[in-house]
C-alpha positions in Angstrom: 112.2 115.1 97.9 114.5 117.1 100.1 116.6 116.0 103.1 116.8 118.7 105.7 119.9 118.6 108.0 119.8 121.0 110.9 122.3 119.6 113.4 124.0 122.8 114.5 125.7 122.5 117.9 124.9 126.1 118.9 121.1 125.5 118.7 119.0 124.2 121.5 119.0 120.4 121.9 115.6 119.9 120.3 116.5 122.1 117.3 120.0 120.7 117.0 118.6 117.2 116.2 115.8 118.2 113.8 116.3 116.7 110.4 113.6 115.3 108.1 112.5 114.5 104.6 110.3 116.9 102.8 108.0 115.6 100.0 106.7 117.8 97.1 103.0 117.1 96.5 100.5 118.4 93.9 97.7 119.0 96.4 98.8 119.5 100.0 95.3 119.4 101.4 94.3 116.2 99.7 97.6 114.7 100.8 97.1 115.7 104.4 93.5 114.5 104.5 94.6 111.1 103.0 97.4 110.9 105.6 95.0 111.6 108.5 92.7 108.8 107.2 95.7 106.4 107.4 96.6 107.4 111.0 99.2 110.0 110.3 99.4 112.9 112.8 99.5 116.4 111.2 101.7 118.4 113.7 101.4 121.6 111.7 98.6 121.8 109.2 99.0 123.5 105.8 97.2 126.7 106.8 99.2 128.7 104.3 98.6 126.1 101.6 102.4 125.5 101.2 103.8 123.2 103.9 102.7 120.8 106.6 104.7 118.9 109.2 103.6 115.3 109.8 104.5 112.5 112.1 103.9 109.0 111.0 102.5 106.3 113.2 106.1 105.0 113.8 107.2 108.4 115.0 109.0 109.7 112.0 108.8 113.4 111.3 108.6 114.8 107.7 107.0 117.5 105.8 104.8 117.9 102.7 105.4 120.9 100.5 103.2 122.1 97.7 104.9 121.5 94.4 106.1 124.8 92.8 103.6 126.0 90.3 100.6 124.3 92.0 97.8 126.3 93.7 96.1 125.3 96.9 92.8 123.8 95.6 91.1 123.5 99.0 91.5 125.1 102.4 89.9 122.4 104.4 92.6 122.3 107.2 92.9 126.1 107.8 91.4 126.0 111.3 93.2 122.8 112.4 95.4 123.5 115.4 99.1 122.4 115.7 99.5 119.1 117.4 102.5 117.9 119.5 106.0 118.7 118.4 107.8 118.4 115.1 
């Protein structure tokens, strides 16, 4: 798990308040598909097989990152468009 802290005053207001938790997962595609089934919005799908931004039903942004040393086993979300803002 990683805490990202990007509150830099010189950035635009949206970028200056963007901080989130990032979770390392073994299979990012399976994690995203399971999250979708539970009502989680995938704001930026893992098209590169490495990282996805998600927004939980209560509006919390976070990201999933493929654990180092793991390979992308499936590319089921490659054509999924970005949704909303993260």
